[in-house]
C-alpha positions as CSV (number, residue, x, y, z in Angstrom):
1,M,-13.7,-7.8,-12.3
2,V,-14.1,-10.8,-9.9
3,R,-10.3,-10.9,-9.5
4,L,-10.3,-7.2,-8.5
5,L,-13.0,-7.7,-6.0
6,V,-11.3,-10.7,-4.5
7,Q,-8.0,-8.8,-4.3
8,W,-9.8,-5.9,-2.6
9,L,-11.4,-8.2,0.0
10,L,-8.1,-10.0,0.7
11,S,-6.4,-6.6,1.2
12,G,-9.1,-5.7,3.7
13,L,-8.7,-9.0,5.4
14,A,-4.9,-8.5,5.5
15,L,-5.4,-5.1,7.2
16,L,-7.6,-6.8,9.8
17,V,-5.0,-9.4,10.5
18,V,-2.3,-6.8,10.8
19,S,-4.5,-4.8,13.3
20,E,-4.6,-7.9,15.5
21,I,-0.9,-8.5,15.3
22,V,0.6,-5.0,15.5
23,P,0.1,-3.2,18.8
24,G,-1.4,0.3,18.4
25,F,-2.8,-0.4,14.9
26,T,-6.6,-0.8,15.1
27,V,-9.1,-1.2,12.3
28,R,-12.8,-2.2,12.2
29,D,-14.4,-4.3,9.5
30,G,-15.9,-1.5,7.3
31,P,-13.0,1.0,7.5
32,A,-10.6,-1.9,6.6
33,L,-12.2,-2.2,3.2
34,V,-12.1,1.6,2.7
35,A,-8.5,1.7,3.7
36,A,-7.7,-1.2,1.3
37,L,-9.4,0.8,-1.5
38,V,-7.4,4.0,-0.6
39,I,-4.1,2.0,-0.5
40,G,-4.8,0.4,-3.8
41,L,-5.6,3.8,-5.4
42,L,-2.5,5.4,-4.0
43,N,-0.3,2.5,-5.2
44,A,-1.9,2.6,-8.7
45,T,-1.4,6.4,-9.1
46,V,1.2,8.0,-6.9
47,G,3.3,4.9,-6.4
48,F,3.4,4.1,-10.2
49,V,4.4,7.7,-11.0
50,L,7.2,7.7,-8.4
51,K,8.5,4.4,-9.6
52,I,8.7,5.7,-13.2
53,I,10.4,8.9,-12.2
54,T,13.0,7.1,-10.0
55,F,13.7,4.3,-12.4
56,P,17.3,5.4,-13.2
57,I,18.1,5.6,-9.4
58,S,16.6,2.1,-9.0
59,I,18.8,0.7,-11.7
60,I,21.9,2.2,-10.1
61,T,21.0,0.9,-6.6
62,L,20.0,-2.5,-8.0
63,G,16.4,-2.0,-6.9
64,L,17.1,-1.0,-3.3
65,F,15.7,2.5,-3.9
66,L,12.3,0.9,-4.3
67,L,12.4,0.1,-0.6
68,F,12.5,3.9,0.0
69,I,9.6,4.4,-2.4
70,N,7.5,1.8,-0.6
71,G,8.4,3.4,2.8
72,L,7.3,6.8,1.4
73,M,4.0,5.3,0.2
74,I,3.4,3.9,3.7
75,L,4.1,7.4,5.2
76,V,1.6,9.0,2.7
77,R,-1.0,6.4,3.6
78,R,-0.5,7.0,7.3
79,T,-1.0,10.8,7.0
80,S,-4.0,10.6,4.8
């Protein structure tokens, strides 16, 4: 449980760091933690299912198709 909490806080901190580095990407303290929670839930559910479904394609492309899946997950996060 402590590991999960630390990982969640580090994800929120990473979002804050990215918001300082990337122009046009702004996040405040509280929403960063909520965004980290949403990102984690999306990766744990939708991302996992997509990776299982596309496993044969990933094998054929030697794992390069996973870059497409990760890009798709970023697009889903951006619109939600």
